[in-house]
N, C-alpha and C positions, 0 to 999 in steps of 0.2 A: 559818183562820177564828179571829179574835181572840175570846178568852174574856172575857166581861164578867160580873162579879158585881153583881147588882142587889140592894141592901139596902133594902127598902121594906115597910112594914107595911100599907099600904092596898091591899086586894086589887084594887080597880078600877084604881088607878095601876099596880100590878105587872103585871096582866094586859095592859093596853093597851100599856105601854112594852115589855114583854118581847116581845109579838107583833110590834110595829113594828121592834124591833131585830133579831129573828130574820129578818124579811123582808129586812133590809139585810145579812144574811150574818154576824151575830154569833152565837156560841155563848153562850147566856144561862144563868147560874146564879142561883138566887134564895135570898135569906135574908130572913126576916120580922122580925128584930130585930137590934140591934147586937151582941149576944153571939154569935148564930148567924153574923152577918157576919164577925166576927173569926175564928171557928172555920173557916168555909168559906174564907176568904182563906188561912189556913195550910194547909188540906187540899188546895185546888184550885189555888193559885198563879195567879189570874186575871191577864190582861193589863191590866185596868182595873177599878176599882170605882166604881159609881154609888151614892152614900151619901145616903139620906134623913137629915135631921138630927133630925127629931122621931120617935124610935123608942122602943118599949118595951124593957125589960130594961136596955139600955145605949144612951144616945142617940148620934147620929152623931158628935158632937164627941168624946166619950169613946172610941168605937170607932176613930175615925181617929187620935187621939193614940196609942192602943195599937199600931195597925198601923205608924205612922210611927216609933215608938220601938223596934220590933223589927227586927233585921237581916234576918230572913227575909222581911219584908213591906214594909219601908220604901221599896223601889224601885217598888212598884205605884202608879200614878197613881190619885188619888181625886178624883172630881167630886162636890161637895156638891150635893144636890137639896133645895130648900126652898121652901115656900110663904111663908116669912118674907122678904119683899123689903124689909125695913126698912133704913135706913141703918145701917151697922156690921155687918150680917149677913155680907156678903161678907168683910170684914176678919176677923171672928170665925172663919169657916170656913177661911180661908187660915192664920190663926194656929194653928188646930188641926192643920194639916198638909195640908189639902186642896190639890190642885194647881190646881183651878178650881172654879167655882161656877155653878150655873144655877137659875133660878127656875121654880116651877110656876105655872100649867100649863105643861108641857113644850112647847116649840116644837121639833119633831124636827130640822129643818134646822140650827138653832142648836146643839142638843146634839150632833148628828153632827159638826159642824165642830169642836167642842171635843174630842170623842172622837178624831177623826182627828189633830188637832194633837198630843194627848198620846201617841198610839200611834206617831207617826212619829219 
């Protein structure tokens, strides 16, 4: 069962996405801000991270840069999740070290396809 770390500060988004991913067979870990996300990535070594970009404490760009700069966590694929679907946002997420990018509201089949690609 792949272990996915969901870093999301919005309780409704967190609850909905975690339940849907659990039903698809994923073991879900949850962090509510970027600082906690970085700590949990080190402690739990997830197979993949879903990283909201607009987070308190430490935003998703900063958290991803830290994870990708660290030998212990740089191999973990990160998918940026953002409601900011402006031109340049995808490039900014990839530049920060994200392996892929998806927009909110989440379309589960599209997100699952990206997760499966990165886990294979």
